[in-house]
N, CA, C and O of each residue as an XYZ file, in Angstrom:
844
protein
N       8.586    -11.847      6.936
C       9.238    -11.374      8.130
C      10.412    -10.558      7.807
O      11.011    -10.793      6.759
N      10.787     -9.672      8.551
C      11.956     -8.784      8.300
C      13.318     -9.437      8.587
O      13.647     -9.636      9.756
N      14.117     -9.774      7.570
C      15.397    -10.339      7.996
C      16.234     -9.391      8.505
O      16.189     -8.234      8.089
N      17.212     -9.844      9.600
C      18.212     -9.061     10.121
C      17.711     -8.049     11.064
O      18.395     -7.054     11.306
N      16.548     -8.236     11.621
C      15.915     -7.347     12.657
C      16.752     -7.397     13.899
O      17.155     -8.482     14.318
N      17.056     -6.171     14.559
C      17.837     -6.139     15.690
C      17.036     -6.843     16.908
O      17.647     -7.225     17.906
N      15.733     -6.985     16.782
C      15.032     -7.602     17.813
C      14.703     -9.129     17.570
O      13.712     -9.692     18.033
N      15.675     -9.725     16.777
C      15.555    -11.171     16.502
C      15.807    -12.064     17.694
O      16.669    -11.734     18.508
N      15.154    -13.105     17.838
C      15.137    -14.086     18.832
C      15.259    -15.567     18.319
O      14.733    -15.884     17.252
N      15.906    -16.409     19.027
C      16.091    -17.802     18.543
C      15.043    -18.701     19.169
O      15.230    -19.914     19.081
N      13.937    -18.242     19.803
C      13.007    -19.048     20.338
C      11.998    -19.714     19.379
O      11.631    -19.096     18.379
N      11.570    -20.865     19.628
C      10.791    -21.459     18.732
C       9.342    -21.297     19.029
O       8.536    -21.080     18.125
N       8.964    -21.408     20.397
C       7.591    -21.237     20.773
C       7.221    -19.837     21.022
O       7.017    -19.391     22.152
N       7.137    -19.138     19.909
C       6.559    -17.722     19.999
C       5.192    -17.767     19.446
O       4.779    -18.757     18.842
N       4.448    -16.653     19.656
C       3.006    -16.652     19.280
C       2.951    -16.646     17.750
O       2.016    -17.190     17.162
N       3.930    -16.044     17.116
C       3.886    -15.953     15.596
C       4.146    -17.363     15.019
O       3.562    -17.707     13.991
N       4.988    -18.168     15.638
C       5.276    -19.565     15.192
C       4.122    -20.475     15.505
O       3.818    -21.401     14.754
N       3.526    -20.224     16.542
C       2.394    -21.091     16.856
C       1.175    -20.846     15.875
O       0.391    -21.749     15.583
N       1.079    -19.592     15.404
C       0.166    -19.348     14.431
C       0.464    -20.003     13.073
O      -0.457    -20.429     12.376
N       1.675    -20.079     12.722
C       2.105    -20.844     11.502
C       1.850    -22.273     11.733
O       1.391    -22.963     10.822
N       2.122    -22.774     12.918
C       1.758    -24.158     13.018
C       0.246    -24.492     13.071
O      -0.147    -25.581     12.653
N      -0.585    -23.596     13.567
C      -1.927    -23.748     13.685
C      -2.519    -23.722     12.207
O      -3.517    -24.376     11.905
N      -1.803    -22.890     11.281
C      -2.319    -22.952      9.885
C      -2.178    -24.270      9.277
O      -2.959    -24.613      8.389
N      -1.205    -25.068      9.701
C      -0.991    -26.390      9.159
C      -2.145    -27.331      9.695
O      -2.569    -28.226      8.965
N      -2.627    -27.146     10.894
C      -3.724    -27.887     11.442
C      -4.934    -27.693     10.646
O      -5.753    -28.612     10.658
N      -5.192    -26.596      9.924
C      -6.331    -26.362      9.245
C      -6.430    -27.323      7.939
O      -7.450    -27.432      7.258
N      -5.271    -27.965      7.712
C      -5.356    -28.950      6.572
C      -6.293    -30.100      6.766
O      -6.928    -30.556      5.815
N      -6.396    -30.594      8.015
C      -7.271    -31.688      8.299
C      -8.638    -31.418      7.941
O      -9.176    -32.171      7.130
N      -9.339    -30.357      8.476
C     -10.711    -30.058      8.082
C     -10.862    -29.639      6.596
O     -11.940    -29.743      6.010
N      -9.754    -29.168      6.021
C      -9.776    -28.799      4.596
C      -9.975    -29.961      3.697
O     -10.681    -29.898      2.690
N      -9.301    -31.087      4.102
C      -9.369    -32.337      3.320
C     -10.802    -32.968      3.414
O     -11.291    -33.617      2.490
N     -11.420    -32.731      4.577
C     -12.808    -33.245      4.757
C     -13.805    -32.551      4.035
O     -14.723    -33.155      3.482
N     -13.663    -31.080      3.998
C     -14.624    -30.323      3.257
C     -14.406    -30.529      1.664
O     -15.374    -30.525      0.903
N     -13.184    -30.696      1.241
C     -12.846    -30.763     -0.255
C     -13.342    -32.229     -0.581
O     -13.765    -32.449     -1.716
N     -13.312    -33.183      0.301
C     -13.801    -34.461     -0.073
C     -15.390    -34.543     -0.260
O     -15.912    -35.357     -1.022
N     -16.072    -33.664      0.473
C     -17.503    -33.589      0.349
C     -17.679    -32.780     -0.964
O     -18.635    -33.122     -1.660
N     -17.006    -31.893     -1.351
C     -17.269    -31.091     -2.601
C     -18.462    -30.294     -2.490
O     -18.615    -29.564     -1.510
N     -19.371    -30.371     -3.458
C     -20.493    -29.743     -3.540
C     -21.599    -30.209     -2.532
O     -22.567    -29.491     -2.282
N     -21.430    -31.336     -2.013
C     -22.337    -31.861     -1.026
C     -22.114    -31.216      0.281
O     -20.989    -31.167      0.780
N     -23.219    -30.692      0.878
C     -23.084    -30.101      2.204
C     -22.316    -28.845      2.137
O     -21.783    -28.490      3.189
N     -22.160    -28.093      1.072
C     -21.466    -26.843      0.899
C     -19.882    -27.165      1.196
O     -19.206    -26.283      1.727
N     -19.356    -28.287      0.893
C     -17.969    -28.502      1.248
C     -17.052    -27.590      0.602
O     -16.114    -27.124      1.249
N     -17.247    -27.271     -0.695
C     -16.350    -26.319     -1.391
C     -16.400    -24.908     -0.712
O     -15.408    -24.188     -0.604
N     -17.612    -24.594     -0.280
C     -17.675    -23.117      0.326
C     -16.928    -23.171      1.670
O     -16.113    -22.303      1.985
N     -17.228    -24.198      2.432
C     -16.437    -24.211      3.753
C     -14.799    -24.361      3.522
O     -13.993    -23.939      4.352
N     -14.449    -24.952      2.408
C     -13.029    -25.127      2.172
C     -12.494    -23.644      1.809
O     -11.370    -23.300      2.174
N     -13.266    -22.855      1.142
C     -12.896    -21.396      0.830
C     -12.723    -20.685      2.075
O     -11.761    -19.926      2.188
N     -13.633    -20.859      3.129
C     -13.588    -20.238      4.359
C     -12.093    -20.568      5.006
O     -11.327    -19.701      5.427
N     -11.866    -21.824      5.001
C     -10.587    -22.200      5.600
C      -9.406    -21.603      4.938
O      -8.444    -21.181      5.580
N      -9.493    -21.570      3.590
C      -8.256    -20.883      2.784
C      -8.251    -19.389      3.285
O      -7.164    -18.868      3.539
N      -9.317    -18.743      3.425
C      -9.311    -17.395      3.814
C      -8.714    -17.223      5.250
O      -8.003    -16.248      5.493
N      -9.004    -18.187      6.225
C      -8.451    -18.211      7.530
C      -7.003    -18.432      7.474
O      -6.244    -17.812      8.220
N      -6.579    -19.319      6.591
C      -5.181    -19.535      6.392
C      -4.496    -18.342      5.961
O      -3.472    -17.978      6.540
N      -5.012    -17.668      4.931
C      -4.453    -16.445      4.463
C      -4.312    -15.297      5.508
O      -3.304    -14.598      5.614
N      -5.419    -15.186      6.253
C      -5.270    -14.090      7.424
C      -4.155    -14.518      8.431
O      -3.441    -13.665      8.958
N      -4.023    -15.793      8.678
C      -3.046    -16.242      9.673
C      -1.640    -15.897      9.090
O      -0.756    -15.414      9.797
N      -1.489    -16.154      7.845
C      -0.189    -15.899      7.122
C       0.117    -14.380      7.233
O       1.270    -13.994      7.422
N      -0.945    -13.510      7.111
C      -0.592    -12.074      7.197
C      -0.261    -11.687      8.709
O       0.638    -10.889      8.975
N      -1.013    -12.280      9.644
C      -0.843    -11.922     11.048
C       0.358    -12.354     11.714
O       0.929    -11.660     12.555
N       0.813    -13.684     11.287
C       1.985    -14.012     12.054
C       3.272    -13.181     11.871
O       4.079    -13.035     12.789
N       3.427    -12.652     10.664
C       4.519    -11.691     10.465
C       4.205    -10.340     11.145
O       5.143     -9.742     11.674
N       2.992     -9.820     11.174
C       2.612     -8.605     11.825
C       2.904     -8.755     13.410
O       3.436     -7.854     14.057
N       2.527     -9.907     13.926
C       2.664    -10.088     15.433
C       4.163    -10.295     15.770
O       4.677     -9.810     16.778
N       4.838    -11.053     14.852
C       6.377    -11.187     15.176
C       6.910     -9.873     15.230
O       7.586     -9.638     16.231
N       6.768     -8.907     14.359
C       7.344     -7.568     14.355
C       6.804     -6.714     15.538
O       7.553     -5.971     16.173
N       5.511     -6.842     15.804
C       5.007     -6.078     16.879
C       5.358     -6.479     18.236
O       5.453     -5.622     19.114
N       5.564     -7.746     18.483
C       6.042     -8.341     19.783
C       7.477     -8.630     19.872
O       7.974     -9.218     20.833
N       8.159     -8.194     18.822
C       9.593     -8.381     18.595
C       9.986     -9.828     18.896
O      10.804    -10.184     19.744
N       9.283    -10.604     18.076
C       9.503    -12.052     18.141
C       9.943    -12.689     16.728
O       9.704    -13.846     16.382
N      10.614    -11.742     15.995
C      11.177    -12.198     14.748
C      12.307    -13.257     15.082
O      13.205    -12.933     15.860
N      12.278    -14.514     14.509
C      13.190    -15.533     14.906
C      13.690    -16.251     13.677
O      13.028    -16.244     12.639
N      14.895    -16.893     13.783
C      15.361    -17.688     12.752
C      14.375    -18.884     12.400
O      14.236    -19.291     11.247
N      13.775    -19.355     13.376
C      12.759    -20.567     13.247
C      11.604    -20.018     12.427
O      11.070    -20.759     11.602
N      11.170    -18.733     12.601
C      10.042    -18.209     11.936
C      10.415    -18.003     10.481
O       9.605    -18.255      9.590
N      11.675    -17.530     10.225
C      12.025    -17.302      8.789
C      12.006    -18.649      7.910
O      11.975    -18.610      6.680
N      12.026    -19.786      8.615
C      12.001    -21.078      7.991
C      10.626    -21.659      8.064
O      10.148    -22.190      7.061
N       9.931    -21.590      9.232
C       8.745    -22.138      9.472
C       7.645    -21.504      8.527
O       6.854    -22.237      7.933
N       7.611    -20.164      8.403
C       6.560    -19.487      7.735
C       6.439    -19.863      6.366
O       5.363    -20.244      5.907
N       7.607    -19.768      5.603
C       7.453    -20.262      4.204
C       7.265    -21.704      3.909
O       6.733    -22.091      2.870
N       7.745    -22.556      4.912
C       7.414    -23.995      4.885
C       5.917    -24.165      5.031
O       5.309    -24.893      4.247
N       5.319    -23.537      5.982
C       3.925    -23.709      6.168
C       3.122    -23.243      4.874
O       2.147    -23.862      4.448
N       3.598    -22.166      4.336
C       2.925    -21.753      3.037
C       3.084    -22.771      1.978
O       2.131    -22.999      1.233
N       4.244    -23.428      1.838
C       4.537    -24.316      0.714
C       3.624    -25.672      1.025
O       3.002    -26.237      0.126
N       3.619    -26.095      2.312
C       2.814    -27.296      2.643
C       1.521    -27.084      2.362
O       0.891    -28.013      1.858
N       0.899    -25.892      2.614
C      -0.538    -25.500      2.390
C      -0.844    -25.672      0.923
O      -1.805    -26.322      0.512
N       0.154    -24.961      0.052
C      -0.189    -25.008     -1.345
C      -0.128    -26.366     -1.813
O      -1.014    -26.784     -2.559
N       0.924    -27.171     -1.414
C       0.988    -28.622     -1.944
C      -0.077    -29.497     -1.513
O      -0.613    -30.282     -2.296
N      -0.409    -29.393     -0.286
C      -1.560    -30.310      0.204
C      -2.929    -29.950     -0.398
O      -3.756    -30.817     -0.680
N      -3.132    -28.635     -0.583
C      -4.300    -28.214     -1.286
C      -4.364    -28.670     -2.657
O      -5.423    -29.082     -3.131
N      -3.177    -28.615     -3.391
C      -3.097    -29.142     -4.749
C      -3.326    -30.630     -4.831
O      -3.941    -31.101     -5.787
N      -2.856    -31.381     -3.868
C      -2.958    -32.790     -3.731
C      -4.426    -33.078     -3.626
O      -4.909    -33.837     -4.466
N      -5.231    -32.539     -2.651
C      -6.498    -32.696     -2.473
C      -7.400    -32.425     -3.645
O      -8.396    -33.114     -3.866
N      -7.028    -31.394     -4.403
C      -7.807    -30.856     -5.541
C      -7.582    -31.807     -6.739
O      -8.397    -31.848     -7.661
N      -6.418    -32.604     -6.715
C      -6.148    -33.443     -7.829
C      -6.757    -34.847     -7.678
O      -6.640    -35.691     -8.566
N      -7.395    -35.065     -6.556
C      -7.947    -36.433     -6.329
C      -9.108    -36.637     -7.326
O      -9.870    -35.724     -7.641
N      -9.196    -37.977     -7.831
C     -10.179    -38.256     -8.906
C     -11.579    -38.217     -8.526
O     -12.455    -38.294     -9.387
N     -11.884    -38.087     -7.123
C     -13.170    -38.001     -6.776
C     -13.756    -36.560     -6.920
O     -14.964    -36.332     -6.853
N     -12.789    -35.595     -7.124
C     -13.298    -34.264     -7.458
C     -14.028    -34.124     -8.692
O     -13.630    -34.741     -9.680
N     -15.140    -33.322     -8.761
C     -15.820    -33.082     -9.992
C     -15.028    -32.599    -11.055
O     -15.090    -33.127    -12.165
N     -14.226    -31.561    -10.793
C     -13.215    -31.013    -11.745
C     -11.887    -31.074    -11.070
O     -11.524    -30.128    -10.371
N     -11.087    -32.201    -11.248
C      -9.963    -32.413    -10.563
C      -8.789    -31.558    -11.110
O      -8.809    -31.250    -12.301
N      -7.765    -31.157    -10.314
C      -6.669    -30.369    -10.845
C      -5.789    -31.413    -11.660
O      -5.625    -32.583    -11.314
N      -5.270    -30.841    -12.747
C      -4.357    -31.695    -13.495
C      -3.223    -32.258    -12.713
O      -2.686    -31.501    -11.904
N      -2.782    -33.465    -12.834
C      -1.749    -33.956    -11.926
C      -0.428    -33.410    -12.542
O       0.534    -33.271    -11.786
N      -0.316    -33.107    -13.789
C       0.866    -32.459    -14.258
C       1.215    -31.228    -13.625
O       2.377    -30.964    -13.315
N       0.116    -30.363    -13.394
C       0.349    -29.033    -12.845
C       0.737    -29.221    -11.346
O       1.672    -28.572    -10.876
N       0.062    -30.059    -10.634
C       0.440    -30.413     -9.262
C       1.875    -30.963     -9.195
O       2.641    -30.545     -8.327
N       2.232    -31.828    -10.030
C       3.622    -32.272    -10.026
C       4.660    -31.183    -10.196
O       5.745    -31.191     -9.615
N       4.244    -30.231    -11.047
C       5.176    -29.018    -11.378
C       5.369    -28.233    -10.095
O       6.493    -27.833     -9.793
N       4.341    -28.004     -9.349
C       4.268    -27.269     -8.067
C       5.063    -27.922     -7.007
O       5.723    -27.226     -6.235
N       5.046    -29.251     -6.913
C       5.825    -30.025     -5.987
C       7.275    -30.071     -6.409
O       8.157    -29.997     -5.555
N       7.543    -30.185     -7.637
C       9.049    -30.222     -8.154
C       9.706    -28.880     -7.856
O      10.855    -28.814     -7.419
N       8.986    -27.862     -8.091
C       9.561    -26.479     -7.896
C       9.907    -26.238     -6.386
O      10.984    -25.772     -6.012
N       8.929    -26.586     -5.602
C       9.068    -26.309     -3.992
C      10.197    -27.269     -3.595
O      11.141    -26.815     -2.949
N      10.165    -28.555     -3.935
C      11.217    -29.407     -3.502
C      12.639    -28.893     -3.950
O      13.626    -28.982     -3.221
N      12.653    -28.409     -5.075
C      13.980    -27.912     -5.631
C      14.493    -26.647     -4.908
O      15.691    -26.452     -4.703
N      13.521    -25.810     -4.541
C      13.751    -24.551     -3.778
C      14.224    -24.992     -2.379
O      15.228    -24.475     -1.889
N      13.531    -25.924     -1.736
C      13.894    -26.199     -0.465
C      15.306    -26.881     -0.263
O      16.015    -26.643      0.715
N      15.636    -27.726     -1.249
C      16.909    -28.440     -1.395
C      17.964    -27.276     -1.629
O      19.005    -27.172     -0.979
N      17.594    -26.480     -2.560
C      18.670    -25.451     -2.816
C      18.872    -24.471     -1.654
O      19.989    -23.978     -1.500
N      17.878    -24.160     -0.837
C      18.014    -23.238      0.295
C      18.791    -23.972      1.380
O      19.597    -23.346      2.069
N      18.587    -25.245      1.556
C      19.448    -25.983      2.579
C      20.902    -26.025      2.094
O      21.844    -25.845      2.866
N      21.050    -26.274      0.768
C      22.463    -26.266      0.258
C      23.117    -24.994      0.538
O      24.227    -24.913      1.066
N      22.414    -24.016      0.178
C      22.963    -22.611      0.336
C      23.305    -22.185      1.704
O      24.281    -21.478      1.955
N      22.415    -22.669      2.650
C      22.732    -22.367      4.151
C      23.947    -23.214      4.577
O      24.707    -22.838      5.470
N      24.105    -24.384      3.901
C      25.197    -25.286      4.413
C      26.566    -24.703      3.860
O      27.613    -24.847      4.492
N      26.506    -24.077      2.719
C      27.778    -23.453      2.166
C      27.917    -22.042      2.612
O      29.075    -21.637      2.720
N      26.999    -21.257      2.877
C      27.277    -19.810      3.070
C      26.703    -19.319      4.395
O      27.079    -18.225      4.816
N      25.751    -20.100      5.140
C      25.114    -19.649      6.326
C      24.046    -18.669      6.150
O      23.548    -18.113      7.129
N      23.638    -18.407      4.857
C      22.643    -17.550      4.567
C      21.287    -18.229      4.222
O      21.187    -19.285      3.597
N      20.210    -17.452      4.731
C      18.699    -17.931      4.432
C      18.408    -17.285      3.231
O      18.481    -16.057      3.192
N      18.077    -17.952      2.206
C      17.582    -17.311      0.917
C      16.015    -17.020      1.128
O      15.173    -17.909      1.007
N      15.723    -15.766      1.436
C      14.374    -15.339      1.567
C      13.657    -15.243      0.188
O      14.299    -14.981     -0.830
N      12.414    -15.445      0.176
C      11.672    -15.379     -0.899
C      11.580    -13.932     -1.580
O      11.351    -12.965     -0.852
N      11.737    -13.775     -2.834
C      11.712    -12.408     -3.423
C      10.369    -12.227     -3.997
O       9.523    -13.120     -3.958
N      10.150    -10.943     -4.592
C       8.858    -10.654     -5.056
C       8.264    -11.585     -6.090
O       7.074    -11.902     -6.106
N       9.175    -11.998     -6.948
C       8.729    -12.871     -8.123
C       8.246    -14.296     -7.500
O       7.282    -14.871     -8.005
N       8.840    -14.770     -6.551
C       8.504    -15.916     -5.904
C       7.162    -15.703     -5.199
O       6.331    -16.610     -5.242
N       6.898    -14.568     -4.556
C       5.689    -14.287     -3.802
C       4.510    -14.109     -4.774
O       3.378    -14.483     -4.468
N       4.807    -13.515     -5.981
C       3.670    -13.357     -6.985
C       3.268    -14.749     -7.495
O       2.096    -15.109     -7.610
N       4.323    -15.490     -7.788
C       4.062    -16.958     -8.257
C       3.229    -17.787     -7.221
O       2.329    -18.530     -7.612
N       3.522    -17.658     -5.966
C       2.735    -18.339     -5.006
C       1.334    -17.736     -4.963
O       0.397    -18.529     -4.871
N       1.099    -16.519     -5.014
C      -0.219    -15.958     -5.030
C      -0.978    -16.440     -6.307
O      -2.143    -16.824     -6.204
N      -0.354    -16.424     -7.465
C      -0.917    -16.922     -8.704
C      -1.264    -18.502     -8.461
O      -2.330    -18.889     -8.940
N      -0.574    -19.307     -7.861
C      -0.711    -20.647     -7.593
C      -2.070    -20.673     -6.806
O      -3.060    -21.259     -7.244
N      -2.048    -20.045     -5.701
C      -3.211    -20.013     -4.801
C      -4.444    -19.629     -5.520
O      -5.478    -20.281     -5.379
N      -4.367    -18.549     -6.318
C      -5.642    -18.139     -7.130
C      -6.269    -19.322     -8.030
O      -7.464    -19.591     -8.146
N      -5.122    -19.992     -8.662
C      -5.539    -21.062     -9.590
C      -6.270    -22.188     -8.719
O      -7.295    -22.750     -9.105
N      -5.648    -22.451     -7.532
C      -6.277    -23.579     -6.800
C      -7.632    -23.242     -6.214
O      -8.498    -24.102     -6.056
N      -7.801    -21.892     -5.877
C      -9.183    -21.527     -5.398
C     -10.066    -21.562     -6.635
O     -11.221    -21.961     -6.491
N      -9.639    -21.184     -7.838
C     -10.570    -21.297     -9.001
C     -10.992    -22.774     -9.195
O     -12.157    -23.029     -9.498
N     -10.100    -23.721     -9.035
C     -10.404    -25.196     -9.248
C     -11.336    -25.638     -8.075
O     -12.194    -26.499     -8.266
N     -11.171    -25.075     -6.929
C     -12.108    -25.420     -5.816
C     -13.533    -25.212     -6.066
O     -14.353    -26.058     -5.709
N     -13.885    -24.101     -6.678
C     -15.267    -23.883     -7.019
C     -15.477    -23.884     -8.575
O     -16.561    -23.554     -9.056
N     -14.428    -24.258     -9.335
C     -14.461    -24.240    -10.857
C     -15.054    -22.893    -11.232
O     -16.182    -22.806    -11.717
N     -14.326    -21.912    -11.014
C     -14.731    -20.493    -11.148
C     -14.556    -20.057    -12.726
O     -13.503    -20.134    -13.358
N     -15.748    -19.609    -13.193
C     -15.648    -19.113    -14.600
C     -16.356    -17.786    -14.630
O     -17.580    -17.766    -14.754
N     -15.677    -16.703    -14.528
C     -16.148    -15.373    -14.607
C     -17.368    -15.103    -15.685
O     -17.250    -15.530    -16.833
N     -18.360    -14.490    -15.335
C     -19.441    -14.253    -16.335
C     -18.953    -13.212    -17.388
O     -19.418    -13.212    -18.528
N     -17.970    -12.293    -16.963
C     -17.544    -11.270    -17.834
C     -16.464    -11.790    -18.879
O     -16.184    -11.118    -19.872
N     -15.889    -12.982    -18.618
C     -14.925    -13.517    -19.476
C     -14.962    -15.141    -19.330
O     -14.155    -15.745    -18.622
N     -15.912    -15.727    -20.024
C     -16.116    -17.179    -20.009
C     -15.020    -17.961    -20.492
O     -14.933    -19.161    -20.233
N     -14.103    -17.285    -21.244
C     -12.990    -17.948    -21.792
C     -11.899    -18.160    -20.696
O     -11.022    -19.013    -20.830
N     -11.994    -17.340    -19.598
C     -10.836    -17.461    -18.578
C     -11.373    -18.666    -17.571
O     -11.947    -18.468    -16.500
N     -11.089    -19.839    -18.096
C     -11.385    -21.006    -17.431
C     -10.250    -21.512    -16.510
O      -9.104    -21.176    -16.806
N     -10.452    -22.277    -15.436
C      -9.366    -22.743    -14.692
C      -8.233    -23.457    -15.490
O      -7.050    -23.350    -15.167
N      -8.666    -24.191    -16.551
C      -7.628    -24.837    -17.376
C      -6.648    -23.846    -18.025
O      -5.458    -24.132    -18.161
N      -7.143    -22.737    -18.399
C      -6.310    -21.529    -18.919
C      -5.479    -21.063    -17.845
O      -4.306    -20.807    -18.114
N      -5.894    -20.913    -16.678
C      -5.056    -20.464    -15.513
C      -3.864    -21.309    -15.323
O      -2.741    -20.847    -15.118
N      -4.160    -22.616    -15.401
C      -3.055    -23.638    -15.148
C      -1.912    -23.369    -16.137
O      -0.760    -23.414    -15.706
N      -2.137    -23.099    -17.410
C      -1.083    -22.990    -18.359
C      -0.282    -21.673    -18.077
O       0.944    -21.661    -18.189
N      -1.046    -20.490    -17.685
C      -0.468    -19.245    -17.343
C       0.431    -19.343    -16.163
O       1.551    -18.833    -16.159
N      -0.086    -20.025    -15.128
C       0.688    -20.083    -13.913
C       1.907    -21.068    -14.165
O       2.995    -20.850    -13.631
N       1.717    -22.030    -14.899
C       2.829    -23.062    -15.209
C       4.052    -22.281    -15.690
O       5.171    -22.584    -15.274
N       3.881    -21.373    -16.479
C       4.946    -20.496    -17.138
C       5.625    -19.665    -16.006
O       6.845    -19.503    -15.980
N       4.762    -19.136    -15.055
C       5.266    -18.417    -13.935
C       6.159    -19.334    -13.050
O       7.224    -18.937    -12.577
N       5.692    -20.505    -12.868
C       6.403    -21.434    -11.902
C       7.779    -21.864    -12.482
O       8.802    -21.974    -11.806
N       7.680    -22.087    -13.791
C       9.034    -22.452    -14.324
C      10.055    -21.096    -14.376
O      11.256    -21.161    -14.114
N       9.460    -20.065    -14.700
C      10.334    -18.841    -14.735
C      10.779    -18.488    -13.334
O      11.926    -18.064    -13.192
N      10.007    -18.617    -12.310
C      10.488    -18.147    -10.921
C      11.376    -19.239    -10.417
O      12.199    -18.936     -9.552
N      11.313    -20.501    -10.858
C      12.320    -21.527    -10.513
C      13.588    -21.252    -11.090
O      14.618    -21.326    -10.420
N      13.576    -20.941    -12.283
C      14.876    -20.502    -12.992
C      15.519    -19.332    -12.347
O      16.731    -19.339    -12.130
N      14.706    -18.251    -12.008
C      15.182    -17.114    -11.254
C      15.868    -17.466     -9.951
O      16.943    -16.964     -9.623
N      15.156    -18.412     -9.166
C      15.796    -18.774     -8.001
C      17.091    -19.500     -8.115
O      18.008    -19.346     -7.308
N      17.142    -20.386     -9.257
C      18.407    -21.039     -9.507
C      19.473    -20.038     -9.802
O      20.600    -20.230     -9.346
N      19.202    -18.952    -10.551
C      20.210    -17.968    -10.722
C      20.776    -17.286     -9.554
O      21.983    -17.094     -9.404
N      19.735    -16.880     -8.622
C      20.043    -16.434     -7.395
C      20.948    -17.244     -6.560
O      21.859    -16.737     -5.907
N      20.683    -18.550     -6.584
C      21.452    -19.549     -5.907
C      22.913    -19.628     -6.510
O      23.903    -19.711     -5.783
N      22.971    -19.600     -7.746
C      24.296    -19.671     -8.479
C      25.175    -18.481     -8.023
O      26.347    -18.615     -7.672
N      24.487    -17.272     -8.060
C      25.239    -15.928     -7.774
C      25.617    -15.958     -6.313
O      26.683    -15.467     -5.943
N      24.806    -16.498     -5.513
C      25.096    -16.494     -4.110
C      26.334    -17.380     -3.718
O      27.157    -17.000     -2.885
N      26.414    -18.596     -4.378
C      27.416    -19.538     -4.200
C      28.731    -18.868     -4.790
O      29.785    -18.878     -4.153
N      28.600    -18.250     -6.118
C      29.770    -17.776     -6.699
C      30.395    -16.599     -5.803
O      31.612    -16.486     -5.654
N      29.453    -15.729     -5.217
C      29.941    -14.631     -4.352
C      30.591    -15.223     -3.069
O      31.595    -14.682     -2.605
N      30.061    -16.286     -2.504
C      30.666    -16.907     -1.300
C      32.073    -17.570     -1.735
O      33.022    -17.513     -0.953
N      32.183    -18.143     -2.880
C      33.433    -18.714     -3.291
C      34.482    -17.709     -3.575
O      35.667    -18.024     -3.464
N      34.096    -16.433     -3.960
C      35.109    -15.423     -4.172
C      35.704    -14.884     -2.830
O      36.866    -14.486     -2.760
N      34.875    -14.893     -1.812
C      35.263    -14.272     -0.607
C      35.964    -15.239      0.471
O      36.788    -14.843      1.295
N      35.519    -16.552      0.346
C      36.166    -17.578      1.211
C      36.254    -18.912      0.593
O      35.643    -19.887      1.028
N      37.037    -18.930     -0.442
C      37.163    -20.247     -1.357
C      37.613    -21.473     -0.548
O      37.371    -22.601     -0.978
N      38.258    -21.283      0.605
C      38.861    -22.506      1.322
C      37.835    -22.769      2.517
O      38.046    -23.786      3.178
N      36.902    -22.082      2.819
C      36.099    -22.316      3.993
C      35.003    -23.386      3.800
O      34.179    -23.331      2.888
N      35.055    -24.335      4.702
C      33.910    -25.380      4.649
C      32.822    -25.211      5.749
O      31.737    -25.786      5.659
N      33.142    -24.427      6.755
C      32.249    -24.286      7.773
C      31.363    -23.026      7.519
O      31.946    -22.015      7.129
N      30.046    -22.986      7.698
C      29.277    -21.826      7.467
C      29.392    -20.832      8.402
O      29.556    -21.172      9.573
N      29.332    -19.531      8.081
C      29.422    -18.317      8.977
C      28.179    -18.222      9.680
O      27.269    -19.031      9.497
N      28.103    -17.176     10.549
C      26.860    -16.870     11.271
C      25.787    -16.624     10.393
O      25.961    -16.179      9.258
N      24.615    -16.913     10.898
C      23.198    -16.891     10.150
C      23.182    -15.429      9.554
O      23.444    -14.465     10.274
N      22.872    -15.294      8.232
C      22.592    -14.099      7.530
C      21.395    -14.424      6.663
O      20.926    -15.560      6.592
N      20.919    -13.373      6.006
C      19.758    -13.632      4.940
C      20.201    -13.085      3.676
O      21.098    -12.242      3.641
N      19.631    -13.512      2.647
C      19.863    -13.181      1.256
C      18.547    -12.971      0.521
O      18.548    -12.682     -0.675
């Protein structure tokens, strides 16, 4: 969503936000399908739900801009919905009853990074009043995480490169996760340092802004 839009609203129950909430409801049937796995085409239907979630993630931002419903709630709800989707999908795929379970170490790394980012964002808002929006590095990392989880859903091994197994993707994306987490930490440090230079004695956050 576009930060700082002149058509911003503080309403929670907007169509865009309802779409984000609806995306979370898809987690319930997703668990059922992933539990079935290859039985009853569970993995295939799980991929269909992932596609629906991806489309909803694209459309909620478009609708917010088109209907002038960009809100402070949406700026928080949309990325949180994305993170919850990734984390719960990772949890479901790491269950031992999966034929090819996702490594728990990789799932733990995803959880740790997202929790650190959420805590850092809350701390930054408390100190500066700014919402730290996701940057391109963070978005690329999330897409790479999603691709790896999809690969584990069907245990995808491309015929043109049999060496490109899901296990290799885990190692590649793990490096991205660590690097993007460090980049976020540096952004947080710079934001807090900038705030300290301008208002070193202020304890109350200013009006909502984005960074």
